[in-house]
C-alpha positions, 0 to 999 in steps of 0.5 A: 748793768741791767738791761730791760728786755722790753721797752717801757717808755716813761714821760720825761720829768716835768712833761705830760705823758704823750698818748700811747699807741696800741701794742696790738695794732699800733693805733693811737690810744684815746682811753684805756681801750683801743678803738681799733681792736678793743684791746686794753692798754696796760703799762705794767710788765706781764706777770704770772699773777696778772695772767691768772687774774685775767683768766679768772676775770674772763672765766667768771665775769658775770657780764661777759665771761663763762658765768655771764654766758651761763646766766644769759642762757638760763634767764633769756636763751632766746634773746641771748642767741638772737643778739649773738646772731645779730652781731652783739657778741662781746657779751657772751663766749663763742658757742663752741668755747662755751660747749667745750668749757661746759663739757669739761665741767660736767666731766669733772663733776662726773669724776668727783662724784665717782671718786668721792660720792659713790656714784660710779658706773658699776656693772651691777647697774645693768644687772637684768635677767638675761644679761650675763655678768660679762655683758654687764661689765661691757655695758658699764665700760661702754657708758664710762667711755661715752663720758670720757668722749662726751664732747664728741658725742654732744657734737654728734647729737647737735648735728641731727638737732641742727638739721631738724630745726633747720627743717622744722623752722625753715620759715624763719629763713636762718642759715645752717650755720646760724641754726648750728650756733643755736644748737651749740649754745643749747647743748653747751647749756645742757652739759652745764645743767647736767653737771648740777645733777651730780650735786645731791650725790655729795650729800645723799646716800647712794641708795637714794641718789646714784648713777641711775638717778643721775642718768635719768635726770640728765635725759630730763634736762636734755629734753627739757632745756632743748624744748625751753630753748627752741620755744624761747628762740623761735617763739611761744606756740603749741606748734613750736613745743611739738616741733621742739620735742621732735627736734630733741627726739631726733638728737637723742634717737639718732645718737642712741640708734648709733650706739645700739648699732655699735654695741650690736656689732661689737657683741656679734664680734665677741659672742662670749659676752652673751655666754653665761659660763663660769669662765665668762663670769670670772672674766667679768669679775676680774674686769670689774675689780671684785676680788670677793666675786673672783674668789667665789667663781674660782671656788666654784671651779672656774679655770683662770686659763680659759681661752678668750681674746684676753686672759684673766691674768692679763686683765687683772694686770691691766686693771692694776689689781695685784690682789686678784692677780695673786688669787689667779696665780694661786689658783693655777693661772699660767704665768706664760699664757699669751693672749691675742697680742702674742706677748707673755704676761712678763713681757707685758709687765716690762712693756708697762714698766711695772717691776712689782708685776715682774716680781709677782710673775717671776715668783710664780714661775714666769720664764725670764728666758722666754723670747719674743718674736724678735728673739729678745729675752726679758732681760734684753727688753728690760735693758732698753727700758729701766734699771728697775726692770733689770734688777728683778730679772737678775735677782731671778737668775736671768742669763745675763749673756744670752744672745740674739742674732742682731747688731745689739746681741746682748742686754749689755750692748743694748744698755750701752747703746742707750747710754744708761750707766745704771743698767750697764753697772747692774749688768757688769756686776752680774757678770756680763761679758763686754767682749761678746760681739754682735752680728756687725762685729762690735762689742759693748765697748765699741757700741759705747764709743760709737754712741759717744757714751764716754763714761760707759766706754771708760767703765767697759774699757776697765772690764775689757781686759779682765779675765772672764 
């Protein structure tokens, strides 16, 4: 018998339907909406289709949704925000919700333009006399970071803007929270309008419309709309326009100053960014994924093993540029070089779960027996991760029975403890000895039994009594 998990009462045949109660607050209903809480009364079962339809309706509703709020803030920002503060809040979104959605849309446009419209943040944008290539790459990465964290940066700009407006327009007697609502709506709309600046990049060539034009347009939109919003909200006058420019300048200037100080501190801790050596230029080219430039610097005699906080080889691996990694290794990059993290490139490749990196490093002489700070070999590290990482090491002749001073002394014991039949099978096929014991006197079979890994215990038991 099918039982409906949720009650859906139906009127008896021949009897009129009785007034329903609100499912949210249980108040009596006298129409499609609850007079107490405002929730719409629905009799149909919930479905994925209805959920999606409600989401689309609320997001794109021209009267109350995101588009409705955007329309209102474009046509009449002052009236819209004043009405919201006066209590008329059903017509527009919450200001913080609007800011988050607008920021997300702006970030999506930025990503799309970088991927499909050739409006990326390249190091060449910062190519000025006196700025070394390494510093250019840093600036490009930093600007990209600001876009990835644009919500928090926008909120940081809204704080001095709010305080400036509170001070400059104190005769309006608004609370700080009310001024903050105005600032959130204004900056949210700035983010939305700023995303539209990317649209020309999809139809115009990069020589005409690139990131430089986008960034300049964004500044114009920021200051322009903030001035328009302030004038619409506080009243039209020359004094209001001047105060609006001061408030917008306070927002832009404060965040620009904070960024400048942060950059200055970082560069002081990394003075090589301002060095103009061939090795620094090589690192910059590797970081920006420019194989042709890397080849040029290598041909000029740049050494790929220059001592920096990060080696060129590690940087190439992190950037997932196999072509550049091959070029560096062919030019003599040390596959055993360690950077500030004390991990070898092979150990880093295992931690990143990238078997193709491992194969490349092993083919160029990486030592699979080199141990980390805990005494673990590469095979032990791989046995704790994936059989796809174990196989390249076994193919390269890694010592399958290498031991360390620990309860789990071998790669086989590590695989048995995790409970991976594939890793255990691969190690056993390579000749791993299941009879080796660790520092607590247990062998791989004991470990499998203690962890209730029955299939592994069976496989290991079959091997236990076999000749070594």
